N, C-alpha and C positions, 0 to 999 in steps of 0.2 A: 485754927491758927494760920495766920498769913505767912507766906514764904518771902524772905528777902534773899535775893541772889546778889552776891558781891563779886566784882571782878577787880583783882588787885594786881599792881605792877611794881616795878622796882622802887618807886617812890616811897612805898610804905616801909620797905626794909632798909632804905638808905639811912634813915635816922637811927638804925641799930648798928650802923657801921659796915653794912654789907654793900660793897661797891657795885655800881651798875656797869653794864657793858659799855656805856658811853663815857665813863670816867676817864680822865686823861686823854680826851679826844678819841676814845675808842682804841687806845693803844695799850699793849702789854709787852714790856721788854722790847719795844720798838716794832712789835708785830701788830698788825690789825687784828682785832679780836676775832673777826670772821676767819682769819687764817689759823687760829688755834682752836676753833670750835666748829669743826666740820669733818665729815668722813674723810675728805682728802687729806686734811692735816693728820688725822689718825693713821692713815696709811703711810704717809711720808715721814712723820716724826712723832710717833706715839709718846715718847718720853716728854717732848715739849708739851703735848696735850695734857699728860699726867701732871706735869709741873704746874700748869695753869690752874687746873682744877684742885690740885692739892693746896695751893696757896689760898684759893677761895674757901675751901673746906676748912682749913685751919682757922681762918677768921670766923667762920660760921660757928665753930665749936665754942668760941669765946663770946659770940654775940648774944644779946638778950632781946626778947620782945619789947617793943616800945608801947607808948600810950595808944597808938593806932591799933595795934594788934589786940591789946587787952580790952579796948573799948568794944570791939566787935563781939567779944565773948559775951558781954552783958546783954546783947540783943537776944541771945538764946532764951532769956527769961520770958520773953513775950512773943518771939517769932521763931519759925523754922528758918534757920540760916544756912545757906549753901555758899561756900567760898570757892570761887574758881580763881586760881592764881597763876600768873605768868612766872612767878618766882620759883627758884629751885631750893630755897631754904625751908627750914621747918619751923619758922618763928610763929606762924599761925597755930600750929599744933602745940608748940610749947606754951603759948599763951593760954591754950585751953579750948580752942575752937573744935567743934565736934566733926564737922563735915568739910573737908578740904580736898580739892581736886587740883593736881598739878599738871598744867598743860605742857610744860617744858621739861618735865623730869624732876628728879630729887638728888641734890648734891650729896646727901649722906647715904646714898645707895649706889651699888655697882651692879652691872649685869654682864652676863656671858656674851661673848662675841660670836658664838655659834647658835645660841638658843636665847632669844630675847625674853622668853618667859622665866628664865632663871635670874632672879633679882635678889640681891643680898644687902642686908643692913650693914653699914660700916660702923664699927665701935671706936675708930680713931680716924684722924684726919688724913692719913697718908694711904694712898692706893699705889701699889708698886707694879712695875713690870715683873712678871713672874707670879703674880697673884692670879690663881686659876679658879675656874668654876668646877663643879663636880664632874663635868665632862672633859676636863683637862684643857679648856680654852682660856685664853687671857681674859681677865675682867676689864671692862671699860667703864667710864662714868655713866651713870644712869641718867643721861641728859639727852634731850632732843637737840641735835646739832643743826646748824644752818644747812638747808638742803634736804633734811629728813622730814618725813611725814609726822604729823602730830596725832599720835594714837588716841589721846583723850578728847580730841575735839568733838567727836560725835556725842560723847557723853555730856560734854559741856553744853552743847546745843540743846539737848533734852532738858538739862537743868535750867538753862536760860528761859525756856518756854514755860517753866512752872512759876516764874517770878510774879509776885504781886507788887513788889517794890524792887527796883534795880539800882545798885550803887556801884560807881566806878571810883577807884582810889589809886592814886599814884602811878598813872600810866598816861602816855601821850595819845593813846587810841590810834596809833599809827602802825602798830605791829600786827601783821595778819598771820594766821587767821583769827587770833584772839579778838582783835578790834571788831570783827564782823559779828561777834556774839550779840551785840546790841540789836542787830537786825532781827533776831529771833524772839525778842521781848515784845509782848503784846503792846500795841500802840495805846497811848493814853494813860499808861500806868505812871505812878510817881517814880521819878528818876533823880539821882543825885550824882554829882561829879566833884570829887575832892582832889584838888591838885593845884599847886601854886601857879601853874601855867595852863590851867584848864580853860578851854574855849567852848562855846556852844557847838554841838554836833548837829549838822544839817539833818532835818527830818525828826529831830527830838526836841522840839521847842518847849516841851513841858519839863525839860531837865533843869534842875536847880544847880547852879555853879557855886562851889565853895572854894575860893582861891586861897587855900591854906595848905601848909604841910600836913601830912597825915596825922602826926602827933597832936596837932591842934584842931584841925578840921573834923577829924573822925569822932573824937569824944563829943564835940559840940553837936554833930549830926545825930549821934546815938542818943544823947540826952533828949533831943527833939523828938526822935521816933519813940522813945520809951515813955515820954510824958504826953504824947499826942492823945 
């Protein structure tokens, strides 16, 4: 069974109503998003950071997977499918995808501020100041903030190396280190890039461009791959 590795970005979730960091010109309540998604922001104004993620989490609890998410699940009937996502939502999992790796953390989880290995599932959208881990430390969003290392990146590199087919969906390929994963895919393999603003990526001349939103372009591509 061949392996398809899929790299997804904000574009695939935008159609489910999950706002991207760049919506409203990258502003939230007149703050630059980078100002509320960083370790410095957490130190200076933890309640503001909590409010930012609580708003996003509340929307996520109401969001539903779209046609792009559900189409990827169908691939598992014929391929080993590994999804590496830059998104912090759980829409791939709710659609039914079996293997999903989150580069930038998960919005429906919280973790200890003294022990990063203590991670907790959230049953509701609100995380509050005073919510503590078992060691008595404040919980924070389980998110990789600007300026923090990406713990899952090495695992993602190993997955990218296993690809027989590589698909990029809904991302500008301008956010690093995620964008560099394409450099670990064996040259000459079939590649596809689904995004309304997709452009050829230098060094990947064999990549087929599908300039469509994920909800349209992904089902079309999956039908092609299943019927090939």
